[in-house]
C-alpha positions in Angstrom: -8.1 8.6 -80.9 -10.5 8.7 -77.7 -10.6 4.7 -78.0 -6.9 4.6 -78.3 -6.3 6.7 -75.2 -9.0 4.6 -72.8 -7.0 1.1 -73.8 -5.0 -0.3 -71.3 -2.1 -0.7 -73.1 -1.6 2.4 -74.0 -1.9 3.6 -71.0 0.6 0.8 -69.5 3.0 2.6 -72.4 2.7 5.9 -71.0 3.7 4.6 -67.7 6.2 2.9 -68.7 7.7 6.1 -70.5 6.9 8.2 -67.4 9.2 4.9 -65.4 12.3 5.1 -67.7 12.4 8.7 -67.6 12.2 8.6 -63.8 15.0 6.0 -63.7 16.7 8.1 -65.6 16.7 10.9 -64.0 17.6 9.1 -60.4 21.1 7.7 -62.1 22.0 10.1 -64.7 20.0 13.0 -64.8 20.1 15.8 -62.1 18.8 13.3 -59.3 20.8 11.9 -56.2 23.4 10.4 -58.2 25.8 12.8 -57.6 25.9 11.9 -53.3 27.5 8.8 -52.5 25.7 8.0 -49.4 22.4 7.9 -51.5 23.6 5.3 -54.0 21.9 2.3 -52.2 19.0 4.3 -52.0 19.0 5.3 -55.7 19.5 1.9 -56.8 16.8 0.4 -54.7 14.4 2.6 -56.2 15.6 2.0 -59.6 15.5 -1.7 -59.1 11.8 -1.7 -57.5 10.6 0.6 -60.8 12.4 -2.2 -62.9 10.2 -4.5 -60.8 7.2 -2.5 -61.8 8.0 -2.0 -65.3 8.4 -5.9 -65.7 5.3 -7.0 -64.0 3.1 -4.3 -66.3 4.7 -5.7 -69.6 5.1 -9.5 -68.9 0.9 -8.8 -67.3 -0.5 -6.5 -70.3 1.9 -6.9 -73.3 2.8 -10.6 -72.5 -0.8 -11.2 -71.5 -0.2 -13.2 -68.5 -2.8 -11.5 -66.7 -5.3 -13.6 -68.2 -3.0 -16.9 -68.0 -3.9 -20.0 -65.9 -3.4 -19.0 -62.1 -0.7 -21.6 -61.7 1.5 -20.0 -64.4 0.5 -16.4 -62.7 1.8 -17.5 -59.8 4.8 -18.7 -60.7 6.0 -15.1 -62.8 4.6 -13.4 -59.9 6.9 -15.0 -57.6 10.1 -15.3 -59.9 9.7 -11.4 -60.6 9.7 -10.6 -56.8 12.1 -13.3 -55.7 14.7 -11.6 -58.4 14.0 -8.0 -57.4 14.1 -9.2 -53.3 17.4 -10.7 -54.3 19.0 -7.6 -56.5 17.5 -5.5 -53.4 19.9 -7.9 -50.8 23.1 -7.3 -53.6 22.4 -3.8 -53.8 22.6 -3.6 -50.1 24.9 -6.1 -49.2 27.9 -5.3 -51.5 29.7 -1.9 -51.5 
């Protein structure tokens, strides 16, 4: 059991669950979702959390961590660009 807890995939999986719960709390749960003024900040935080989750999933569960550097840079650029675009749309609209 100790070996399972030490594996990187197990730790990342546990962190993914925590980030999912934080995202839920920010949007639907008891976070600041009732405050109209804070909506943009809340959704920006959720997008950043989603970016972190996407990065961990692709690096650790789809094994891009050990991929050739060009492929990994392509992925990192795509994920960061997508996050920036979503945040820009969130801040510009509404």
